[in-house]
C-alpha positions as CSV (number, residue, x, y, z in Angstrom):
1,M,0.0,0.0,0.0
2,Q,1.3,3.5,-0.9
3,K,2.3,5.8,1.8
4,Q,0.2,9.0,2.2
5,L,2.1,12.2,1.6
6,L,0.7,15.5,2.7
7,V,2.0,18.6,0.8
8,D,1.4,22.2,1.8
9,M,0.7,24.8,-0.8
10,D,1.9,28.3,0.3
11,G,5.6,28.3,0.8
12,V,6.1,24.8,-0.6
13,L,4.3,24.8,-4.0
14,A,3.5,28.5,-4.3
15,D,6.3,31.0,-4.0
16,V,4.5,33.3,-1.6
17,Y,7.5,35.3,-0.4
18,S,8.3,36.4,-4.0
19,H,4.7,37.2,-4.4
20,L,4.4,39.2,-1.2
21,I,7.7,41.1,-1.9
22,N,6.4,42.2,-5.3
23,L,3.0,43.1,-4.1
24,E,4.3,45.0,-1.0
25,F,6.5,47.1,-3.3
26,K,3.6,47.9,-5.6
27,E,1.4,48.7,-2.6
28,T,3.8,50.8,-0.5
29,G,7.0,51.3,-2.5
30,L,9.0,49.4,0.2
31,K,11.8,47.2,-1.2
32,M,12.0,44.3,1.1
33,T,15.3,42.4,1.5
34,H,15.5,38.7,2.4
35,Q,17.7,39.6,5.3
36,S,15.1,41.9,6.8
37,L,12.5,39.1,6.6
38,E,14.5,36.4,8.2
39,G,12.9,34.9,11.3
40,K,9.6,36.8,10.9
41,L,6.2,35.3,10.1
42,E,4.7,36.8,7.0
43,E,2.1,38.9,8.9
44,E,4.9,40.4,10.9
45,A,7.3,41.0,8.0
46,F,4.9,42.7,5.5
47,P,3.1,45.9,6.5
48,S,0.4,45.2,4.0
49,F,0.0,41.5,4.7
50,N,-3.6,41.5,5.9
51,K,-4.8,43.7,3.0
52,L,-2.9,41.7,0.4
53,V,-4.0,38.2,1.5
54,R,-7.6,39.4,1.6
55,S,-7.5,40.9,-1.8
56,K,-9.1,39.2,-4.8
57,G,-6.5,37.4,-6.9
58,F,-3.8,37.0,-4.2
59,F,-4.0,33.2,-4.0
60,R,-4.6,32.8,-7.7
61,T,-1.4,34.6,-8.9
62,P,1.7,33.5,-6.9
63,P,4.5,32.1,-8.9
64,V,5.2,28.3,-8.8
65,M,8.1,27.2,-6.6
66,K,11.1,26.2,-8.7
67,D,11.0,22.5,-9.7
68,S,7.7,21.9,-7.8
69,V,5.8,20.7,-10.8
70,E,8.4,18.1,-11.7
71,G,8.8,17.2,-8.1
72,L,5.1,16.8,-7.2
73,N,4.5,14.8,-10.4
74,Y,7.3,12.5,-9.4
75,L,5.9,12.1,-5.9
76,N,2.3,11.7,-7.2
77,N,3.4,8.6,-9.1
78,K,5.1,7.1,-6.0
79,Y,2.8,8.1,-3.1
80,K,-0.8,8.8,-2.3
81,V,-0.4,12.6,-2.5
82,L,-2.8,15.0,-0.8
83,I,-2.4,18.7,-1.0
84,V,-3.3,20.1,2.4
85,S,-3.7,23.9,2.7
86,S,-5.1,26.2,5.3
87,A,-7.6,28.0,3.2
88,T,-10.7,28.9,5.2
89,E,-9.3,32.0,6.9
90,F,-9.3,34.2,3.9
91,P,-12.5,34.8,1.8
92,N,-11.1,34.3,-1.7
93,S,-8.7,31.6,-0.8
94,L,-10.7,28.4,-1.4
95,N,-11.7,29.0,-5.1
96,E,-8.4,30.7,-6.0
97,K,-6.2,27.9,-4.5
98,Q,-8.2,25.3,-6.4
99,A,-7.9,27.2,-9.7
100,W,-4.2,27.7,-9.1
101,L,-3.6,24.0,-8.5
102,N,-5.7,23.1,-11.5
103,E,-3.7,25.4,-13.7
104,H,-0.2,24.5,-12.5
105,F,-0.6,20.9,-11.3
106,P,-3.2,19.4,-13.7
107,F,-2.3,15.9,-12.6
108,I,-3.6,16.6,-9.1
109,T,-7.3,15.8,-9.0
110,W,-10.0,17.5,-6.9
111,K,-10.0,14.3,-4.7
112,Q,-6.4,15.1,-3.7
113,M,-7.1,18.6,-2.4
114,I,-7.9,19.2,1.3
115,F,-8.7,22.8,2.2
116,C,-9.0,23.3,5.9
117,G,-8.7,25.7,8.8
118,S,-6.2,23.7,10.8
119,K,-4.1,20.8,9.7
120,D,-3.9,19.1,13.1
121,S,-6.6,16.6,12.4
122,I,-5.2,15.5,9.0
123,S,-3.1,12.3,9.1
124,G,-0.6,10.7,6.8
125,D,2.8,9.1,6.7
126,I,4.9,12.1,5.6
127,M,4.2,15.9,5.7
128,I,6.0,18.6,3.8
129,D,5.3,22.1,5.2
130,D,7.0,25.4,5.8
131,H,5.3,26.2,9.1
132,P,6.5,24.5,12.3
133,K,3.0,24.9,13.8
134,N,1.7,22.4,11.3
135,L,4.5,20.0,11.6
136,S,4.5,20.0,15.4
137,T,1.2,18.1,15.7
138,F,1.9,15.7,12.9
139,N,2.8,12.1,14.0
140,G,4.6,10.9,10.8
141,K,7.8,11.9,9.1
142,R,8.2,15.7,9.2
143,I,9.9,17.6,6.4
144,I,10.3,21.4,6.8
145,F,10.6,23.4,3.6
146,S,13.0,26.2,4.3
147,Q,11.5,29.7,4.1
148,L,12.6,33.0,5.6
149,H,10.3,32.7,8.6
150,N,11.6,29.3,9.6
151,V,15.4,29.6,9.0
152,H,16.2,29.8,12.7
153,V,14.0,26.9,13.7
154,A,16.2,24.1,14.9
155,D,14.2,21.0,15.6
156,S,15.8,17.6,15.2
157,S,12.3,16.0,14.6
158,Y,12.2,17.8,11.2
159,E,14.2,17.0,8.2
160,R,15.0,20.4,6.5
161,V,14.9,20.8,2.7
162,S,15.7,23.9,0.7
163,D,14.3,22.9,-2.7
164,W,12.3,20.4,-4.7
165,K,15.4,18.6,-6.1
166,R,16.3,17.7,-2.5
167,I,12.7,16.4,-1.8
168,M,13.0,14.1,-4.9
169,E,16.3,12.8,-3.6
170,I,15.0,11.9,-0.1
171,L,11.6,10.6,-1.1
């Protein structure tokens, strides 16, 4: 029987930091540097965060994380893949995330998409996520996808990856 692999969207499949950096610049003229964002959650790092994530189109338009299409397709042939995304907090998020997945990952079916408020009741064998709060309650193998907000997190129960090539190597 195939192992069940849970994959986060924002920060793992969708390059939300690049998206936020570009939108924050358009909104305020602030040119954010990666160094200034290290160790800060998105809502703390970006002055316009709440406005941006609540705006129509935000979750429909982020760029795809480098090598994620190839990587997820590879994993989809090897595991029972479920995309698990916190999506009920923001009004436009549900429809936009589904449309974004359909466009960029057409091999992922609607049956493989789980949109929720909290991931703590979702179970599987392996989870790839960029937020420690989601991994901390997960009982299987935990893979933390490096992002600016989690660079200082040192937890030996997580395996850290920095890109999709590495994910394909270890899984």
